[in-house]
LUMSENU-17012 format. One record per residue (C-alpha): residue in three letters; x, y, z. Coordinates in steps of 0.2 Angstrom, whole numbers. Layout:
BEGIN
aa,c1,c2,c3
ALA,X,Y,Z
...
//
This chain:
BEGIN
aa,c1,c2,c3
MET,75,258,252
ILE,91,254,242
LYS,107,255,253
CYS,125,254,247
VAL,135,254,263
ILE,153,249,268
ARG,153,249,287
GLN,169,255,296
ALA,167,239,307
LEU,172,228,292
PRO,190,223,292
LEU,200,233,280
MET,203,218,268
ALA,184,215,267
ALA,182,233,262
VAL,196,231,249
GLY,188,215,243
LEU,171,223,241
THR,179,237,231
ALA,188,224,220
ALA,172,215,216
GLY,167,226,202
ALA,176,232,187
ALA,189,246,191
GLY,182,257,177
ALA,164,256,183
LEU,169,259,202
ALA,179,274,197
GLU,163,282,192
ASP,154,279,209
ILE,149,294,219
LYS,157,291,236
ILE,150,299,251
ALA,157,296,269
HIS,145,298,284
VAL,157,302,298
TYR,146,302,314
GLY,145,296,332
GLN,137,280,330
THR,141,275,348
GLY,141,286,364
ALA,129,298,372
LEU,122,305,355
GLU,118,288,348
ALA,100,291,345
TYR,104,307,336
ALA,116,297,325
LYS,104,284,320
GLN,91,297,315
SER,104,307,305
HIS,109,291,295
THR,91,286,292
GLY,87,303,286
LEU,103,304,275
MET,99,288,266
MET,80,293,264
GLY,86,310,257
LEU,97,302,244
GLU,83,290,239
TYR,70,304,238
ALA,82,315,228
THR,86,301,215
ASP,68,294,214
GLY,74,278,222
THR,88,274,209
MET,103,280,221
GLU,111,286,205
VAL,115,304,199
ASP,118,306,180
GLY,121,287,179
ARG,133,286,193
LYS,130,275,208
ILE,130,282,225
VAL,140,273,238
VAL,139,278,256
ILE,153,273,268
GLU,150,274,287
LYS,163,280,299
ASP,161,280,318
THR,169,295,327
GLN,164,288,344
LEU,161,306,349
LYS,179,309,351
PRO,188,323,342
ASP,204,314,338
ILE,195,299,331
GLY,184,310,321
LYS,199,318,313
ALA,207,301,310
VAL,192,293,301
LEU,188,309,291
ALA,206,309,285
GLU,204,290,281
ALA,188,293,271
TYR,196,307,261
GLY,213,299,259
ASP,211,280,258
ASP,193,278,253
GLU,194,293,241
VAL,177,299,245
ASP,170,314,235
ILE,160,322,250
ALA,159,319,269
VAL,144,322,280
GLY,143,324,299
PRO,146,324,313
VAL,134,324,327
SER,145,333,340
SER,150,351,339
GLY,166,347,347
VAL,170,333,335
ALA,165,344,321
LEU,178,358,326
ALA,192,345,326
MET,186,339,308
LEU,186,356,299
PRO,204,357,296
VAL,205,340,289
ALA,192,345,275
GLU,204,360,271
GLU,219,349,271
TYR,212,337,259
GLU,202,351,249
LYS,186,340,250
LEU,169,345,255
LEU,162,342,273
ILE,143,345,274
VAL,141,347,293
GLU,125,339,299
PRO,118,340,313
ALA,132,349,324
VAL,126,366,329
ALA,139,377,336
ASP,141,394,328
SER,160,393,327
ILE,158,379,314
THR,153,391,301
GLY,160,406,311
GLU,178,408,317
ASN,183,390,313
TRP,176,389,296
ASN,185,386,280
ARG,178,386,262
TYR,176,367,261
VAL,163,367,275
PHE,144,369,271
ARG,131,366,284
THR,113,360,282
SER,109,359,300
ARG,104,375,310
ASN,117,384,320
SER,116,391,337
SER,111,409,331
GLN,96,401,322
ASP,91,392,338
ALA,94,408,349
ILE,85,421,338
SER,70,410,336
ASN,69,406,355
ALA,72,425,359
VAL,57,428,348
ALA,47,416,359
LEU,53,422,376
GLY,60,439,374
GLN,48,453,381
GLU,49,468,392
GLY,51,464,410
VAL,57,446,407
SER,72,439,417
ILE,81,423,410
ALA,94,412,417
THR,102,398,406
LEU,108,381,410
ALA,119,373,396
GLN,132,360,394
ASP,150,365,396
TYR,156,362,379
ALA,155,371,362
PHE,137,367,359
GLY,131,374,376
ARG,143,389,377
ASP,140,394,359
GLY,122,392,361
VAL,121,404,377
ALA,132,417,368
ALA,121,417,353
PHE,105,418,365
ARG,112,432,375
GLU,115,442,359
ALA,98,438,352
LEU,90,444,368
GLU,97,462,365
GLY,83,474,360
THR,69,462,366
GLY,67,470,383
ALA,72,454,391
LYS,88,452,401
LEU,99,437,404
VAL,104,438,422
PHE,113,422,425
GLU,123,408,416
GLU,125,391,423
TYR,136,377,414
ALA,137,359,419
PRO,147,344,413
THR,139,334,399
ASP,138,319,411
THR,130,328,426
LYS,118,317,435
ASP,113,328,450
PHE,108,346,446
THR,103,351,464
ALA,118,363,466
ASN,116,370,448
ALA,97,373,450
GLN,99,381,467
ARG,111,394,460
ILE,99,398,446
PHE,84,399,458
ASP,95,411,469
ALA,99,422,454
LEU,81,423,448
LYS,70,423,464
ASP,71,442,468
GLU,69,447,450
PRO,53,456,446
GLY,41,451,432
ARG,41,434,423
LYS,56,423,426
PHE,63,409,415
LEU,76,395,416
PHE,81,392,398
VAL,89,375,396
ILE,101,371,381
TRP,105,352,382
ALA,109,339,369
GLY,109,320,371
GLY,105,310,387
GLY,104,316,405
ASN,92,331,400
PRO,89,340,417
ILE,72,346,414
SER,62,333,423
LYS,74,333,438
ILE,73,352,439
LYS,54,352,437
ALA,54,340,452
MET,63,354,463
GLU,47,364,461
PRO,55,380,452
GLU,37,388,453
ARG,41,391,472
PHE,52,405,466
GLY,40,410,451
VAL,52,402,439
GLU,46,394,423
ILE,56,381,413
ALA,58,384,394
THR,68,375,381
GLY,69,373,362
GLY,64,358,352
ASN,71,340,354
ILE,69,322,349
LEU,53,314,353
ALA,60,304,368
ALA,66,320,376
MET,50,328,373
LYS,41,316,385
ALA,47,328,399
TYR,37,342,390
LYS,21,334,396
ASP,24,341,413
LEU,26,358,405
PRO,9,362,396
GLY,9,380,389
MET,28,381,388
GLU,34,391,373
GLY,50,390,364
ALA,57,387,346
THR,61,371,337
TYR,71,366,321
TYR,58,353,316
TYR,43,343,322
TYR,35,332,309
GLU,18,339,310
ILE,23,357,307
PRO,30,359,289
LYS,17,357,275
ASN,26,353,259
PRO,28,338,247
VAL,46,333,254
ASN,40,332,272
ASP,24,323,267
TRP,34,310,258
LEU,46,308,273
VAL,32,307,286
SER,23,294,276
GLU,38,283,271
HIS,45,284,289
GLN,29,279,296
LYS,27,264,284
ARG,45,258,287
PHE,48,261,305
ASP,30,262,312
ALA,35,279,320
PRO,35,297,314
PRO,52,305,308
ASP,61,313,322
PHE,71,329,324
PHE,87,323,316
THR,79,312,303
ALA,74,328,294
GLY,92,335,295
GLY,99,320,288
MET,87,320,274
THR,91,338,270
ALA,109,334,268
GLY,105,320,256
ILE,95,331,245
ALA,107,345,245
ILE,121,333,240
VAL,111,326,225
GLU,106,344,220
ALA,123,350,221
ILE,131,336,210
ARG,117,339,197
LYS,120,357,197
ALA,139,356,196
GLY,138,342,183
SER,153,333,192
THR,160,329,209
ASP,175,340,207
THR,177,350,223
GLU,178,367,215
ASP,164,364,204
LEU,153,359,219
ILE,158,374,229
ALA,153,386,214
ALA,137,376,213
MET,132,377,231
GLU,136,395,236
GLY,119,403,235
MET,111,387,230
GLU,92,385,235
PHE,85,367,238
ASP,70,359,245
SER,70,350,262
PRO,57,343,274
LYS,56,361,281
GLY,53,369,264
LYS,66,380,255
MET,83,381,261
MET,98,391,254
PHE,117,390,257
ARG,123,408,261
ALA,138,411,250
GLU,147,421,263
ASP,149,406,276
HIS,140,392,268
GLN,127,391,282
ALA,110,384,277
LEU,97,398,280
GLN,80,390,284
SER,64,392,294
MET,62,390,312
TYR,46,387,322
HIS,39,396,337
PHE,29,383,347
LYS,18,381,362
ILE,17,364,371
ARG,0,356,371
VAL,-3,340,381
ASP,-13,325,374
PRO,-16,310,385
ASP,-15,299,370
VAL,2,306,364
GLU,18,301,374
TRP,27,318,372
GLY,22,336,374
ILE,16,342,357
PRO,24,358,350
GLU,10,367,341
LEU,15,380,329
VAL,13,398,335
ARG,23,406,321
GLU,34,401,307
LEU,50,411,307
LYS,55,411,289
ILE,73,415,281
GLU,68,433,279
ASP,62,435,297
MET,79,431,305
ASP,95,441,303
ILE,107,427,306
PRO,125,435,309
ILE,139,431,298
ARG,153,426,310
ASN,167,420,299
//
């Protein structure tokens, strides 16, 4: 894979020296992309996958040339450190000092919300990947924001299909920040009309280690409810509580644990939950299309492992960028916006489309049931049903 990367960690003069190494006229034609994401911190695993996927997506979409219409693609990396103020600063640096054409990122929804006004200020595109909160393409959106990742409503509606039935009672446990609260709000809305009821919401700080008190409040809220009872967990990054809560024997109260898809490392905990149902954004064995076939094959060759949850998202962003530049015939922001609104493009998940109204990528989601194989390290999400674009009425919230 061909990589053209200027890392943020390089001293400023080194970066300037690299810029000066070529002819000024030639470099003016480069397509500059900033990947602004949390390289360090609790979501580091997500970040690595996202960057690997982005570079593979650019490679795939350009047939390995890393060029579009004869212009070289240069990717500049910026570390948000998962801090909103740093995210704002390094995005402004990318647009202003580095003069990038397009930015991609970040990992954290909280950081993304801080970055959105910067894109508007500089009138430059920000492709959000993989941050999920509805508010990014909802109340905090502006016309310079596009999102290839799924949003909270897509997660919620697909999981409501998996769990929502007459007589079902559900409690949620989520992280106490934008991702968790937007996720629960969307899930609550998605359950309306399914017959299921959301009876309790529990929020915990992202760095929580001991979930005893949280779990006890959830068990108390559910134990006297009739019918089937679920604890639905919405959690990102390290410290996932599923294993710890499972150890508290929720089955004593008739409570089943449920959750959506995750990275392979996190899904090791799913081996204790055979038969669990939920919905996922991506699992490498589910989509059947040429893009995913290439991703799975090449990732296995290069890293001796299958592509993970956020690798697919990063690849999607890379493909979307190349397709948009080709369609627009330039990297001018207004030309790109015109080209991308309503644009359909391929991804490891099959067809996606940027909705014109809010620039959210509409896409398939996958209802799964966990199967346990002793030879596989994680619980395997086997496909129950693909929920296609036309199967989900994703609200427009902006």
